[in-house]
C-alpha positions as CSV (number, residue, x, y, z in Angstrom):
1,X,0.0,-0.2,0.0
2,X,1.3,3.9,-0.7
3,X,1.7,6.1,2.0
4,X,-0.3,8.2,0.6
5,X,-3.3,5.7,0.9
6,X,-2.4,5.2,4.6
7,X,-2.3,8.6,5.2
8,X,-6.3,8.6,3.7
9,X,-7.1,5.7,5.3
10,X,-5.8,7.8,9.0
11,X,-7.4,10.6,7.8
12,X,-11.0,9.0,7.4
13,X,-11.4,6.8,10.6
14,X,-13.6,8.1,12.6
15,X,-14.8,10.7,9.5
16,X,-18.4,10.7,9.2
17,X,-18.3,10.8,5.5
18,X,-21.7,11.8,3.4
19,X,-23.2,11.0,1.0
20,X,-23.8,13.8,-1.7
21,X,-27.8,13.6,-1.2
22,X,-26.7,13.3,2.5
23,X,-24.5,16.4,2.3
24,X,-27.6,18.5,0.1
25,X,-30.3,17.3,3.2
26,X,-27.3,18.7,5.8
27,X,-26.9,21.9,3.9
28,X,-30.7,23.0,3.9
29,X,-30.5,21.9,8.0
30,X,-27.6,24.9,8.0
31,X,-23.9,22.7,7.4
32,X,-21.8,24.4,5.2
33,X,-20.6,22.8,2.2
34,X,-17.1,24.3,1.1
35,X,-16.0,23.5,-2.1
36,X,-11.9,23.1,-2.4
37,X,-11.6,22.6,-6.1
38,X,-9.7,24.8,-7.9
39,X,-10.6,27.2,-10.7
40,X,-10.4,25.3,-13.5
41,X,-12.3,22.3,-12.4
42,X,-15.3,24.5,-10.6
43,X,-15.1,26.2,-14.3
44,X,-15.3,23.4,-16.8
45,X,-17.8,21.1,-14.4
46,X,-20.0,23.5,-12.3
47,X,-20.2,24.5,-8.9
48,X,-22.7,24.0,-5.9
49,X,-25.3,26.8,-5.6
50,X,-24.9,28.1,-2.1
51,X,-21.6,26.8,-1.8
52,X,-18.3,28.7,-0.1
53,X,-15.6,28.7,-2.4
54,X,-12.2,28.5,-0.4
55,X,-9.4,26.9,-2.0
56,X,-7.3,23.9,-0.5
57,X,-4.2,26.0,0.3
58,X,-6.6,28.4,2.3
59,X,-8.9,26.7,3.8
60,X,-8.0,26.2,7.6
61,X,-7.0,29.9,7.9
62,X,-10.5,30.7,6.4
63,X,-12.6,28.3,8.5
64,X,-10.8,28.6,12.1
65,X,-12.8,30.6,14.1
66,X,-9.6,32.3,16.1
67,X,-7.9,33.2,12.6
68,X,-7.8,36.7,11.7
69,X,-8.2,35.5,8.3
70,X,-11.3,33.4,9.0
71,X,-14.3,34.5,6.9
72,X,-17.4,35.6,8.5
73,X,-19.5,32.3,8.3
74,X,-16.8,30.6,10.6
75,X,-17.6,32.0,13.4
76,X,-18.0,29.2,15.7
77,X,-16.5,25.4,16.0
78,X,-19.6,23.8,16.1
79,X,-20.4,24.9,12.7
80,X,-20.8,21.7,10.4
81,X,-18.3,22.3,7.0
82,X,-19.3,19.6,4.6
83,X,-16.0,20.2,2.4
84,X,-16.0,18.9,-1.2
85,X,-13.5,18.4,-3.9
86,X,-13.6,16.3,-7.5
87,X,-13.5,12.8,-6.4
88,X,-13.5,12.6,-2.5
89,X,-9.7,12.4,-2.1
90,X,-8.4,15.4,-1.1
91,X,-11.6,16.5,1.2
92,X,-11.1,13.8,3.2
93,X,-7.3,14.7,3.9
94,X,-9.4,18.5,4.3
95,X,-11.9,17.6,6.8
96,X,-9.4,15.7,9.1
97,X,-7.3,18.6,9.2
98,X,-10.3,21.0,10.4
99,X,-11.1,18.5,13.0
100,X,-7.4,18.6,14.0
101,X,-8.4,22.6,14.7
102,X,-11.3,22.1,16.8
103,X,-14.0,21.9,13.8
104,X,-15.5,18.5,15.5
105,X,-18.2,18.7,12.9
106,X,-16.2,19.0,9.7
107,X,-16.9,15.6,7.3
108,X,-16.4,15.5,3.6
109,X,-18.4,14.1,0.8
110,X,-18.2,10.2,-0.9
111,X,-17.3,10.5,-4.5
112,X,-16.9,14.1,-3.9
113,X,-18.3,16.4,-6.9
114,X,-18.8,13.7,-9.5
115,X,-20.6,12.0,-7.0
116,X,-23.0,15.0,-6.4
117,X,-23.2,15.3,-10.4
118,X,-24.3,11.5,-11.1
119,X,-26.8,11.8,-8.1
120,X,-28.4,14.6,-10.3
121,X,-28.2,17.2,-7.2
122,X,-28.6,21.1,-8.3
123,X,-25.6,22.6,-10.0
124,X,-24.9,26.4,-11.7
125,X,-22.2,26.9,-14.2
126,X,-21.9,31.0,-13.6
127,X,-20.4,32.8,-16.6
128,X,-17.0,33.6,-14.3
129,X,-16.6,31.3,-11.7
130,X,-17.3,32.1,-8.5
131,X,-13.8,33.7,-6.4
132,X,-12.3,32.2,-3.7
133,X,-12.9,33.9,-0.2
134,X,-10.8,36.1,1.1
135,X,-10.1,37.3,4.7
136,X,-13.3,39.0,6.1
137,X,-14.8,38.5,2.9
């Protein structure tokens, strides 16, 4: 087994991952979907309506409620952040990192955006991809 597969398996231990329909339902009850896919993927495949866009390299800083570089929605460690990437791999690593920060309700979407589309859940294709959120935005 490759080391990266071991890392992924450790990240997923105890992570209550959600199927796309479960993630959509949770978002309807106050959970926040955070899309970490880079712009080129969002431009090509579309976006999830209402998702917060934060590229992976800024994720911890934008969602940590104790950080001065956070986004306004990240005002509590009790928020359920649902991370989504293209296929559900990097999102597991990201959700595990958020849990290490104390965001214990963080999780991710099994199969990522590809599974979201396959499930027939809502997507939008804006003329310009949504810009990633910055500090205070």
